[in-house]
N, C-alpha and C positions, 0 to 999 in steps of 0.2 A: 312376602311383601308384595309380590307382583299380582297375586291372585286378587281379583276385584271384590271377592266376597269376604275378605278378611282385612282388618286394620292392623296388620302385623308388619312391622318394619324389618323383620327377619334378622335382627342383630344377634345371631347366635343359633339360629335354626340351621339344621344340617344342609338344607338345600341352598341356603345363602353361602355357607362355607364352601360348597361344592362349585359355586359359580366361577367360571374360568374364562377370561377373555380370549384365550387362545382357541376356544371352541368356536368363536365367531369367525365364520369363513366369508371374507369378502376381498375386494381388490386391495392390492398393496397401496400403502400410503406413501407419498413422496418424502424424501429425506428433508427437504427444506420447507416443512409445513408449519413451522412456528415463527412468530415474530419475536424479536429480542425483547425480553421483559424490561430491561433497563431503559432502552430507547422508547419503548411503549410508555413507560412512566413519564419520561420527558415530554412525550406527545400529549399525555394527559395534562401536564402543567402548562403546556402551550395552549390547551383549550381554556384553562383558567385565564391565561394572559389575553386570549381573544375576547373574553368578556370585559376585561379592563379596557381593551381598545375599542369597544363598541360604543359609539357616540349616542346611541339611542337609550342606553342605560343611565339611570341617575348618577350624577358625577361622584357623589360620596360612596356609592356602591362600587364604582369603578376603582376608586382609591382603595377600597377594602379588598377588591380582587388583586390589586397590585401587592398588597401586604400579604394576602394568602399565598400568592405565587412565591414571594420571597421566603416565607416561612416553610412552605412545602419544599423548596429547593434546598434550604438549610438541612432539613431532615433527610432528604435524599442523599446529600453529601455525607452527613454524619453517620448514616446507616449503610446505604447501598454502595456508595463509592468507597467508604471505609472498608466494607466487607470485601470488595474486589481487591483493594490494596493489601488487605491482610492476607488474602489467599496468595497473592503474588509474593509477598515478603516471606511468608512461611514455606514457600515452595509447593503449597497445595493448590496449584493452578488448575483446578477442576474446570473443565469446559462449561460454558454457560448453557442455558436451555436451547440455544441454537447451534451448539457445538463449537463455538468460537473461544479462543483463549481470553482470559480476563484482561491481558495486556491490550489486545485488539479492541475489546469492548470499551476499555478505559479511554482509549484514544478517540473512539467515536463519541463517547459521553462528553469528553472534553470539548470536542468540536461543536456538538449540539448545544451543550450548556453555555459555552462562550457566546454562541449566536443568540440563544434565548435571553441571556443576561443583558446583552447589548440591546436587544429588542425591548426588554423590560425597562431598562433605563430610559430608552427613547420614549416609550409609552408615557412615562412620568413627565419627562422634561418637555416634550413637544405636544402631548395630547391632554393628559389629565391635569397637570399643573396649570396650564393656560385655561382649561375649562373651569377649574375651581376658581381661578381669578375672575373669570367672567361672571361667576355666581357670587362674587363678593368674598371669597376665601383666598387670600393671597399668601403664598409661601415665597418669601422674598430673600434676597441676599443682603449682606451688610452694606453694600454699595447703594442699595435702594432705600436705606433708612434716612429719614429726615434727622436734622440735628436734635430736635426734641425727642424723637424716638431713640436715638443713640444714647441720649442722656438717661432715658427711662430704663433701657435694657442694661446699660452699664451699672446703674444702681442695683438692678436685679442681680447682675453678675456678682457684684461685691457682697451683697447680703445673702444670697441663696446658693450661688454656685461655687465661688472661690473657696469657701471654707471646706468643701468636700473633695476638692481636686487633689490629686496626688501625683505630681510630676516625678518621674523616675529617670535619673541621669544614667548614662552608660559611659563609663570610663574605666581606667585600670582599677579603681577602688569600688566600682559598681558594675557587676556583670549584667549582661543583657537580661531584662526582666522577663518573667513568665507572662505570656500573653494568653488570657483566658479565651476559650472558644466563644464565638459569636459576639464578642465585645467590640464596640466601635472605639477606635484609637486614633490619636494624632501622633505621627512621627515628626519630630521637630529637630532641625539642625540649628545649632547656635554657635556663636563665636565669643570666646572669653575676651572682653575688652582689654584686660591687662596683659594676658599672655598671647593673644591672637590665635590661640588654639581652637580648632573646631571640635564641637562635641555633639553628641546625639542624646535626645531624651524622648521618652515615651509618656504620653498622657492619655489615660483612659477617660472616655466620655461617660459620666455617671449614669448607669442604666436605670437607677431608681427615679430619675428626674424626668419631667416632660420633655419629649424629644423636640417638640415645637414650642418655642417661647412665644407667649401672647404679647405682641408688640403694641398694638393699638386697635381701637374699635371706633368707627365713625359710621353711624347709621347701620346699614346692612353689611358694611364692609369690615372684615377683621383681618389683621395682618399677623403673620407668624414668621419667626426666624428660627431656622434649625439650630439646635443647641450647640452643635459642633462649630457652627459659624460664629456664634457668640463667644465661645471659648477661644477659638483661633484668633480672634481680633482683640483678645486681652492677654496674649501670651507674655507681654512685657511685665505684667503684674506678677506672673509666675516665675519669671527669670530676670529679676532686677539686676541691672549692671551688665546684662548680656545682650548681644546683638542677635536678633532673630533673623536667621538667613533664609529659612524655608520651613514650610510645614505642609503635611499631606495626611489625608485620612487613609486608614487601612483597617482591615477586618480579617480575622482568622477563623477558619472552621476546623474543628478537630474531630477525630474519631470519637464518637460518644455512644457507640453501641455497647451494651452490657453483656458480658459473657460470664455465666455462673456454672461451675461444675457441681450440680446439686448432689449427685450421688457421692461426692467426696466431702460434702458439707453437712455438718450436724445441725447448725443453726442457720437457716436460710436468711433470716432477717439480718443477722450480724454480717453474714457474707455479702449480702446485697448492699448494706450500708458501706462496707469497705470498698465494694466495686464502684459505688456512686462517687466516692471520694477519688478513686483512681480515674474515673471517667473525665474529671476536670483536667487531667494531665495526659489525655490521649494525644497521639501524634497528629501533627497538622496535615490537612488534606486539601485545603483551598485557601488562597490568599487573595482577597479583593483589595484593590488599590484604586485611587483616583487616577484618571487617565493623564493627569498633569504631573504625576510623581516623577521626580528626576531619577536618573539612573544610579546616582550615588546612594540615595536612600533605599531604592528598590534592591540594589545589590546587597546592601547591608541586611535588609530584612530576609532576603532569600538565603543568605549565608547563615544568619543567626537562627532562623527558624527551620533550617535544613529542609527546604522545599524546592521543588523543581520548577523550571520555567513554565511547563505545561499546567502547573497548578496555580499559576498567577492569572488573575482576571482583572484586566484594566477596564474601568467603567467610567463613563461620563456622569457628572452630576453626583447626587447624594448616594452614599452607601447605606446599606441596611434599611431598605424601605419597609421593613416590618413596622417602623415607626408610624406608618400611615394608618395602622389600626387605631391610633389615638385620634387622628384627624377624622376618620370615618365615623367616629362616635359623636361628632358635632351635631347639636340639636337643630337640624334644618330639615323638617319633614318633607319640604319640597325637593330636597336633593337625595332623598332615600326612596326605597321601594314603598309603595302604598302600604299602610299598616294592615297586617293580617292578625286577627285575634283568634287564637285557638278556641274551639267550642267544646263543650262537654259532650262526649259520645252519647248518642240517643239512649242507649241502654242504661247509662249511669245518670241520666237526668232525673231529678225527683219526680215521682209520680203525681205529687200534689204541689200546687203552686206554693212557693215559700217553704216547702217541706225539705227534709234532708234525704239525701240519697243513701240507700242501703246497698253497698257494693255487693255484699254476699248474696242477697236475695236476687239482685240483677243477674249475677252469674248463674245462680240456680235455675233461672228461667230459661237461659240459653247461652251457648258460647258467645263471647263478646270479642270482636276484632276491632282494635283501636289503631288508628292511623295518625301518627305524630308527624309534624307538629300541627297538622290541621285539626286534630282532636287533642284535647289537653292532656298532658302528662300528669299535671297536678291533681286533676279531678278523676283520674283513672288509676295509674300505677301508684302514685304517691298516696292517694286516698285509700286504696286497697291495703297498703301496708300500715298506714296510720290507723285505720279502722281495726285492723287485725291486732295492733299493739294495745288498743284500748278494750277490745271485746273480751269479756270474762269467759266466753265459751271457747276462745282460741287457746289451744294448748301449746302449739309449737309453730315457729316460723323458720324456714330454711331459705337461704338466698345466696346467690353468687354476686360478687362485686368486682367488676373488672376496672372500670373507671367511674369515679363519682366526683361531685364538686366539693370544694372546701367547706361549705356550710350546708352539707347535704341533709335535707329533711328525711331522706331514706335511711341514712345512718342513724339519725336521731330517733326514728321510729323503731329501729332495731334495739337501740339502747333503752327506750321507754318500755318496750316489750320485755326485755330481760329484767329490768328493774321492777316490773309488775309480776315477776315470778314465772314468766313463760320460758319454755325451752327455746333458745334462739341459736341457730347455727349460721355463721357468716363465712362463706368461702371467699377470702380476699386474695385477688391475684396481685401479689406484690411485684411481679415482674412485668406489669403493663408498661410498655416502653414510654419513657419520659414522664410517667406518673408514679414511678417507684417510690420516691420520697414521700409524696402525698399519701400514698396508700399505706405506707409503713405507719405514718402518724395515725391514720384512722383505724388501722388494725389494733394498735395499742390502746386507743381510746375505747374501742369495742370490748377488748379483753378486760379492761378495768371495770366496765359496766356489768360484767358477768356473761357476756356473749361468748359462745364457743366459737373461737376463730381458728380456722384451718387454712392451709396454704396450698391445697390441691395435691396433685400427684407429682412425684419426682420426675423431672425431665419434660413435663408438659405444662403449658399455660392453660389455665381454665378460662376460656373465652365465652362459654355459653351464658345466656342471659335467662336465668331461671329463678322463680320465687315460688315457694310452696307453703301454704298455710293449712294447718291441721286444726279443725274445729269440731267440737263435740255438739251433736244435734240429736236430740231424742235418744240419748244413750249410745249413739253410734258415732264413729269418727268419719268426717267427710274431708276430702282433699280439695282445696281451692288452688288452682295452678295458674301461673303466668309464665309464658315462654315468649321472649321477645327477640327482635333483630338488633336492638340497640342497647346501650349501657343504661344503668339505673342512675342517670345523671340529669337532674332537673334543668341545668343550664344548657347542655348540648341538645336536650330534647326540644328546645325552641327553634333550633336551626338544623337538626338532623332529621331527615325523613326516615321513619321506621314504623314497623308494625309490631303489635303485641297481641297475643291471644290469651284471653282469660277463659278458663273452663273448670267445671266441677266434674268433668268426665273421670270416672274411676280408673280407667286405663291409663290416662295421662298422669293422674295422681300416683298410681303405683309405679309408673315409669320413673317419675321424678324422685320418689322415695328411694327406689333402688339406686338411681344414679347418685343421689346425695350420699347414700351409704357407701358407695364405691369411692366417692371423692373424699369423704371424711374418715373412712375406716379402711378395712382390708377386704371388704366384700368384692368379689369378682362376679358381677352380674351381667350376663350378655343379652338376655331377652327383654326387648322393649316392644310395646304394642303400637304406640303412635309416635314414637321418636325414632330418628336416625341419629346415631351418636358417633362422633370421631373420638379417638383415632382408629378404633378397631374396625368399624363397619360402615361409616358414612359414605366413603368413596365407593365401596363395593355396592351399597344400596343404590346409590345414584347410577352407577354403571348398569345395574340390573334394570332400572327404570328406563334408562336411555335405550338399552338393547331391546326391551320389550316394545318400544315404539318402532325400532328398526324392523323387528320381526312382524309387527302389525302391518307396517307399510308393504313389506314383501308379500304378505298374505292378502293385500288389497283392502285392508281395514283402515279406517280413519286413524291418522297419527299426527301428532304435533308435539314439539318440545319448546317451552319458553323458560328462560333462566334470567333472573336479575341478580347481579352480584356487583361488588366493588372491584373485584379483580378476577380475571379468567386466565390462569397460568398452567394449571395442572395438566400434564401431557396425556395422562390416561383419560381424563374427562374429555379433553379436546379431541383425542383420537376417536373416542366413542361417538362424539357429535359428528365428526367427519364420516364415520361409518353409517350413522343414521341418515346424514345428508345423501350419501351415495345410494341409499336404499329409497330415497325420495321423501324422507321426512322433512317437512318445513321446520327449521330451527330458528328461533328468535332469541338473541342474546342482548340483554340490556345491561351495559357495564359502565360504571363511572370512571374507573381508572385504567389499570393495566389490562391489556388484552393481547395474549400471544396467539390467539386463533386467527387464521387468515380466512375471511369469508370470500365467497364468489370465485373460488378457484375451480375451473372446469374439471369435471370428473372427480372432484374431491369435496368441495364445499359450496357448490352453486346454489344449494337450497338453504344456506345459512345467511342471515342478515344480522348485523351488529350495529347497535345504536348507543350513543352516549348522551346523557342529559346533565347539564350543569346549570345552576341558577342560584336563586337566593337561598335555597335550602340545599344541604349536602345530601344527595341521594345515597342512603345507607342501608336500606332494607335488602334482604336476600329472599328471593322467591324462586321456587322450582315447581314447574307445572308440566304435567304429562297427561295427554288425552286419554290414554289407557282404554282405547276402544269404547269411549262413551262413558266410562266411570272414572272421572278425573282423579288423579293422584297429585295433590298439591301440598307443598311444604313451605313453611317459612322458618327462619332461624338465623343463627349467628355466623354461619360458615361461608367464607369465600372459597373460590376454587384455586387454592394455592397449596403448595406442599406443606407449609407451616400449619395451615388450618386443618388439613386432612390427616397429617402425620404427627404433628408435634403439639396439637392443642386438643383440649376437650371442647367439642362443639356439639350443638344439638339443634336438630330441625324437628318441628312438630307438624304433624299432618293436620291440615285444615279440612273440615268435613261439612260444615253448614253450607247449604246451597247458596244462601245470600252472600256468604263470604267468598265462595268460589266465583260467583258472578262479579263481585266487587273487584277481586284481583284480576279477573279476566278482562274486565272493562278498562282497568288501569293499564294493562298491557296493550290492549287495542289502541288506546290513546297514545301511549309511548312510541309504538312502532308505526303509527300513521304518518304518511308523507306530509300531512297537514300540520304536524307538530314540530316545533323548533327542536332540533337535535343535531348531533354530529354523526356522520355515517362513516364507517370504517371500510376502506378499500382493501383489495387483496395484497397490496404491497406495504400496508401499514400506514397509509396516509388517511388522515381524518379530515372530512370536508363538512364545514358547517352549513346547515340548511335552516335559516332563520327568517327568510322572506319568501313570498310566492313569486310567480312569474311577473306579477304586476308591482312587485316591490312592497307588498303589504306584509306586516309581521305575521308569522305563523303562530299557531296556538302555543301558549306557554302552559305546559302541563301542570306546573305548580299553582299558577293562578287559577286554572280551570278546576283543579282538585279542590282548592280552598272554596271556590264558589259553589261547587257541588255539595260540599259538606255543610256550608251555610244554608243552602236551599233545603237540605234534609231537615235541618233544625227548625227552619221557619215553617215548613210544611207540617211538622208535628205540632208546633205552637198553634197553628191555625186550627188543627183538628181538636 
């Protein structure tokens, strides 16, 4: 793999299996060389929050970032915090990545999460909500309604809301009700007018109804009332003859991580469906309440839900700001980012005006690297599969599906191909977290259409993004391959930044054929030419590449490492980067989320720089670039530098070889790491500092805007020619 005269990833070659890090002789690395992964994740969500707090951003985008923060934090509690608690409860208190006990980390998480949630609530009440009002979008309270507006919303309540509400009393005849995870609820204390006895009731705010009720519209001004406020001001209708003493909003988060013992399960689908049902009844891990909740009500909730005081989050203002996703969709172009329309990649544009593009002939001419969402998913990946489904010369289609949309044209193309008599294999990952139920539905629909559906390897999630089309041409079979960094999902492709490589290269085609055979059958194939594949060899392959740069630096040869990932956690990879830094290798890490690596530590990582970029698009691509003494080794693919990706998932990186593509990726990195580009910089103690303006207070370059402009210019220059 390392030798520059071969395109061999070495996944099964003897010299690769012989590689041993213990042979690398350099300085000892300090014990405290990692940042805590959980606290690093909270720091990532803080960066999201900083975007919501930025007054220079369009206000509806700021509301959207508040909703993203809330949704992110929910998932963090449901998965990461739940995992820590499970380890503590089961007695498997394995130390974290920094050697601390789960109990200590849980205490730190609680402190940081409390502070962040208070900051989040304040960003809404004192910053974004007033800014929305200034722009004519008012989110008001009941007290701010006029008599006319009260009459209108009361009529709406009686006709649309009241019939679906289900008040649940708590008394000797009615036990405390089950509180579903992430539901918004009202805790209500009432007094029976006849007996004088105080009672408790729980009322769930209907999740299927608009969270913000349209109250009135006057010119450019629209007023909204939170649904829970509308309900709480009509409680007398729900409890006639009762005196309403008090009411407060609360929200519960439960452990919703799924655990399946696959090797003990004959039918994965049935086991997963049962586990999804169990997930609804996971133990509580967080209770959010309004800061005005009285002690009587709170004590009752703590007692009945069996939750600790540390798990209670008192918050001012509205709970569950995920509801701001709805507000963020308001059609006010002046309050959103300027419109960006993806273009068709140059290679896939019709060669004649008003003509139709032939995807296969374009790929035959040269490898095609597509950059989403700047370049269209619909006219590249989707068109590739749709053309394959219709083409009579196509004999077979093989594809992985990790996450896809509910009305996926990708799934429909596979169905069309199967119904046309082609051999179609779909490897559906039914264990994609929080998309399990959706993926089960699509797996069964594919099976009914005659698609060969498989669920991957026992004990591993199939996370790689691969599509392979086998086409007969002049009596020979040709492989058309696509390897991507993102899911085959038309919806997320509009907001996720990703790369995809199309190639007719026979080495890649054979690699994918062998890999699909391994995933769908019993073949054990280790040799790949242009792929690095996890879990067996991807980490080892990257370690060899990193160490080659280290040795080149020691030999006085040019050396450099550039890595773009969502998360950088794996200790072996981090240690290898530290060793490279100690040898003088410049290391640049571009990470969106978690980073356990400490840059800038004297004698350890002073040659490492870490940047993070967040913006209108979610930076999702993974890129690995090694100078290799002037013969660059560059890979893109699906793998983050985490244990789960390298040890418990099937991941694939493909080597990019076209000089124009290498230049494009290098220039993108140049821009990302430039001091003139807006980004966050990671310090050696784990602190992230935002750099968004220059010394004169002028905005720094937005890499996403700049990239879109560059793609548009390429298209215009071709049109002129």
